[in-house]
N, C-alpha and C positions, 0 to 999 in steps of 0.2 A: 900196381897198380890199384889191388884192393885194399893198400893203407891211402894212395891219393883219394881215393876216393871216401872213405872214412873221413880223411880229413877235411874235403870239401862238404862233406855232409855236416862237422861238427861247426865248421865256420858258420851254418847258415844257421843254426841253432841257438838262442838267446832267451836268457832269463826271463820267464815270462813276468810282469808286472801287471796287475790290475790296473786297468785306464781309469781314470778320475774325471775324464768328461771327453767328448766328441773328439778332441782335437788329439789326445793321446794315441786313438785309435788308428790313426793316420800315421802308417809308417814312417815319415819323413822329418827329419830333426831339422835339415837346414837345406839352402839351393844355393849353390855358387853362382859366380856369374858365368863361367865357363859350362855350365848346365850337368852339373857333379851335384847329384844328391846324397844327403848320409840319411843312412837308410838305418844304421845301427850304433853301435860305440864305435865298432874300428873296421865300420863296412860303408863303403861307398859305392854308386851306381850314374850307370848313364847308359842315355839310350839312345841310338843311331839308327836313322829311318834310310831304308836304301831305293832308288830308283826304281819305277816299274819295267818289269821284262813280259815282252809277250811270248812265253813258251808254246802257246797252242799252234802257232803259224809258223814255228822254227823248225827248219829241217831236221834231221837225225844226225847231221852231223854238227849243227847249233846246240841241240840238246845236249849231245854230251859235253861241248866245251860248258856249257851253264851247269851242269853237273860236277864238273870236274875242277871249277872255278868256286863253287859252291862247299866244295871238299875242303880246298884249300882253305877256305873262311874258316870252315871250322877247326883246321888244323892248325890254324895259327894265333886261335885264341891259349890264351894262359891259363895253364894248367893249374894254378893257384887263384883260379876265379871263376866264380861261377856263371852261366852266361844261358840264357832264355832266348830265344829264336821263336818270335812269330811271323809266320806267313798270312797274308791279306789275299787269298782269291775272290776278284772284284769280276769273274767273269758271268754273265746276262746269258740266258739261253735267246732262240730267239722270241719266244712268245714274251720275254721279258721286255725285249727291245720294242718291238710293234705296241705294246703299252706303258713305253715311258717316253720315245723318240716322236721327233716330227711336227704332230698336230695332236695334241694332248686329249683325250677323250672329257666328255663333262656328264655324261649320266643320261642325255637327252636324247632325243627321237635322231639326232643327225648321226650319233657315233660310227652308225654302221660304215656313213660314208667318208668320216674321218678314218677309219682304220683303213678302208677302201684304198685312199691316197698314199697312205703311211708304207702301204703294202707295194705301191706301185715302185716306189724309190728303194727299196727292199731289193724285191726282185729284178729291176734293172740291173742293180747293181751286181747280185749274184749271178745273172746271166752273164754279165761280161766277166767273171771267176773270182770275183772278188770275196774276201772272207771280211764277216764283220765282227766287232767286239762291242757292244755300249758298255757306257760307264754312267751315273750319277751320284756323286760323290756327298755325300746327308749333310755333312758340316757347310762344305762352303756353297752345297748344289750347281756345282761345277756339272756341265752336262757335254760329254763329249762322246765319239766313237773310234776308235782303233781299225782301222781297215786294213787290211795285208794281202797279199797277190804275189805269186814266184814272179820276179823279172827271168828272160829268155837266158840269162846265164846262173839262173840259180838262186841268185840273192832271193831271203824271204822280206821283202821290202815291204817297210808298214808308215802309216803316217796316222797321225791322231789331228782330229779334226775338231774342235769346239763348236757348239751351237749354242744361241738364246734358248731358254726354258719357255718365254714370253711367244716368240715368235719362231718358233724349229725350222718348219720346211725351209722356210726361204735365207733364214739364216744358215744352214747346212748347206745348202748351195752356196750362198756366199763366199761363206768360210772354205769350202773345198777349191772355190775359183782361186781365192788370194792365196791358197795353200799351193795349188798350178805356178801363178803367178812368180811367186816368192821363191822356188822349187829352182836351184844352182846348180847345175849339170856338172860344172869344173871341181865345187864345192863336196860334190857327193862323190867325184870320181877320187878327190883327194882324201878323204876321209879313207875311202876304201886301201888306198897309199901308203897311207900313214899307219894302217892297220896290220898291212902285210910288211912293212918295216919293224912295227912291233911283236912280230912272229907270230901271227893272226895266222893260220893253216887255212888253205883253200881258195885266198883268193886269186883269182884268174890276171890274165896278163893286162898290161896297162892299155893296150889297143882294145879288148874283149870289154874291158871298164869302160871305157868310150861308147864302147857301141851299148853296154846295155845299159848307161846312166841315160843315153838320148831314147832306148826303151822305155826306160821307166818314165822320164818326163814325157813322151806319146802315152800311154798308158794314165796318166794323172789326167791327161788333157783329154783323152776320149771319153773317160768317165765324168768329167766333169763338165763337158758338151751334152752329153746323153742323159746327165740328170738335167741338166739346164733345160733342155726340150719336155722333160715330164712336170706337164701342167698341173698346178696343186690351182686350183677352182678357190676365189678368193670365201670366205667365210666367216665372220663378223659377228660375235654374239651367238644368240642360241635362241629357238623359239618352240615350246611346247604349246599345241594347240587344246583348246578347250575341251573336255570329254561331252558325251553326249548329254549331260545335263547342264553342258554350258559353266562348267566349273574347273578350275586345275590350268587355264591359261598360265604361262610365265613367257616373259619378255625378259631377256638377259643382252642389253645393250653393250659394244664396247667402240672404242674411241677409232675412227677411220676419215679419213679426209678433214672436214669440217666439224663432224659432229659425230653423239655416240647414236649408234644405229645397230640394226640389226639387216644381214646381208650375207644371202646362200646364192653363192653364182652358180651353183652347180643344180639347184633346184629352178634357177632362171632359164637354163639352159637344157633340161632333161625331164623337169616335173612341171610342165606348165600350171596344174593345178594347185601345188605346193606352194607355201607362205617364202618369198624369196627376197622380200625387203619391209622393213617399219622403219619411219622416218623418224627424227630424235624428237620432236616434241608432239608428236601423236602416236596413237596407237592402232591407227589405220593398217591393216596387214593387205599389203600386195603381191599378188604372183604375176608371173608371165601375162596370163591372159588377161588379168584387169591392166595391167600395163600395157598391151597392145589396144586394148580398149581407148584408151586414152590418148594412145599414139595414133588411132586411124588405119587400126588392123596393117600397121607397116612392121615390117618384123625387122630391118635395118633401121630405123628410127627407134623403135622398142629397144636394141640391143645398145645404142649409141646412148640412150637415156638413161638403163640399167646401170650401163659404164660409169658416167656422171653423178649418178646420186648419190650424196655422201652427207646427207641431215636434211634434206627437203621433201615436200610431198611431188609427185609427177607434175601434176599443172603445176609447181611453180616454178620449178625447173624449164618448163614449156615456154611458159608466160616472159623468164627471162630471157631466154632465148630468142623469142619472139620481140621483145622490146629493143634489144639491143643488135636487131635489124641481122640476125644470125639463121634465122627459120621466118619463113614463110609458106603460106598456102597458095599452090596452083589453082588461076581462076578457071582454068581448063577441065584439068583431070583431079582436081581437088586433093593430090597428094599435097603431104609437107615435105619439104626440103630446106636445105642448107642453100641459103642464096643469098650468102655475102662471096659477091665477086662474078656470080654468074648471070647470064643473059637468056638462058631459056633454060626449062625446066627439064630436069635430067630424067624424068619418069616420059613424059608424053612431048616433049622437043619445044614444046610452045613459048613464044617470046614472052621474055620476061625483063620489065625496065625498072624494077623498083630495090635491084643491089646495088652497091656500092662498088665502082669501078677503082 
């Protein structure tokens, strides 16, 4: 054993030659088409990349199997070759997850609300017994979450859900729903039957595999439906109000609908005096109360107007609706209402003769 190690150390040692340029410092003499590098006089190197495993959510039995397989890998290496193994752990903790996934923070005064919505999805999944691992790959900027939960039969089931970095919350929910739609119970059963044939221990009977695969399908469905019900309010762009000296105002518009605007649904519904909308071609700042004022103090109309705003002023949208015969004012009660196809005012019941039949 000592002689073997001594010979290996000798193989790694080569006569040092003072480099004449930067290129001579790089220890690569040639690269072949099959991926082999020549890194010395009679020395060659090749690198292999193995797929990820989720060790954190694995059962004790699976962890032991992983350890034994890793040992077999080490023992399979030729004694005459030097080997370097790099293990890259990319686990992110909950705090990192909240800072990187779903709705990105921007450093403005709305970050506390973004973080609250992120936590809503996290808490809902954890409440349902799911473990989360979040990843962002720096090179490709791939963003995804690995979600795991034990099935009734004891399988440490996990799935990888990708999401879009720009539209994180909605794309995450859409990807999860797509995963559920693509999940094939028969394929999942066949995978474990094949594993059992290959000698994997602990695989239950076929009857139990069928029940467990159906249960997993139900678990994914339940999670997807639950997260779809978590309402993530629309938040387009950001707005920083001016300070007491009237300075520091900052409007960041993003594209939404037909134009570049600022729109904050949470402010409209829960903070009536806070800015909730700024149109595309103007710096006019609207709050729920100011929209209400232009909507004749009618909450239902104000909400309908806010949902429709995507580039224009409130007054412009109301004028368009009136010009197109969609909105009118009752002569009896003074309320504005959707007049298309109606014969009576929905508020006071007065006859209305101006609508299209």
